[in-house]
N, C-alpha and C positions, 0 to 999 in steps of 0.2 A: 523496630524493637518487637520481639515476639511477646506473646501473652505471658509465657513463663519468665522471660527477662523482666517484664513489668512487675510480676509477682515478687520476684527476688528483690528487685529494687524497693518495692513497697515494704517487704519484710525487713530490709536493712533500715529503712526509715522508722518502722515500728520499734526496732531494737534500740534506737537512740532516744525514744520518748516513751518508756514504759510507765504503767501505772504503779502506784505504791504496792499493791498486792502482788503484782508480777515481780517487782524488785525483791520483795521478801521471799517469795517462793524460789526465785532463781538463786538467790543467795544460799538458801537451804539445800536446794538440789545440787548445787556445785560442791558444797562442803559436807554433805550429810553422810558420805560413805555408803550410799545405797548399793554400790557395786555395779551400777549401770550408768551409761552416758545419756544425758538429756541434751536436746537442742532447743534453742529458744527462737521463736518466730520462724518456724521451719515450714518450708513450702512442701506440701504433699499433694500431689495431683493438682487440681485447680484451686486449692485452698492454702491459706496460711494458718497454722495452728500456733497457739501460745507456746506450748512445750510438747516435745515428742521424745519418746524413748523407742527408737527404731528396733532395737534388739528384742523388746518385749511387746512391740506393736501397741504401745500405750500413748494416747494423746491426752494431755491435760489442758483444759480450757478454763481460764479464770474469767467468769462472767461478771460484768459490771452493768451499769444502767444502760449501756449501749446495746445490750442483748435483749431487745424488746420485741423480738419476733421469734417466739418459740417454734412456729411452723418452719421457718427458715433454718433454725438450729437443728430441728429434728431431721429435715431433709439432708442437711450437711452431715449429721451424725450417721444417718443411714448410709450415705455414700461411703463413709469410712468403715462402718460395720460390714458392709458387703465386700470389702477388701481386706477383712481380717483385723481391723484395728478396734481397740476398745477405747471409747471416749469417756473420760471422767470430767464432768463439769462441776466446778466448785464456784460458789458465789464469792465475789471478792470480799464481802463482809466477813465470811467465815475465815478467810485467810488472815484478815487483819485482827479479828477478835480471838481466833483460836489456831494460831500457827502450828503449835505442837500437834494438835489433833489432826490438822490438815496433812502434815507430814506423815503421821501414823496412817491416815487413810491412803495416802499415796503408796506407802510401804506395803500395806495389805493388798492393794490393787496390783502392785508388782508381783507379789507372791501368788495371788489367785484372783484374777479379775472377776471370775464368776461368783465369788462370794460377796461382792460389793453391790450394794443397792445404790442407785443413782441418787446423789445428795439432793438433787432438785426434784426428785420424785416423778421423773418422766419415765415412760416405757423405754427400755433399752432394746 
């Protein structure tokens, strides 16, 4: 089995066991009428992303306690940025505590990613 096939299989497994924040975001993205299509647990290059909007080159990552390596996240984000993707990282607690505001942030990012400051205050 190739590396890509293994990634696709792992993405399928991830889809069957999402976290609560991912479930809530996915529900909103599917029915929000944003006018774009999102994919969940999408394989892009050597990575699996939580959500992607390929037409807008937007990746949304819902970060929970498992994201304890900011350097690795920064390297990964840099890989995407060099290929024209905008990565929006949102803490899962923000999704759970302020879902409407999170959807507003996603909508603003779809309209103009350059106007969005990284919610986790990292350099983009």
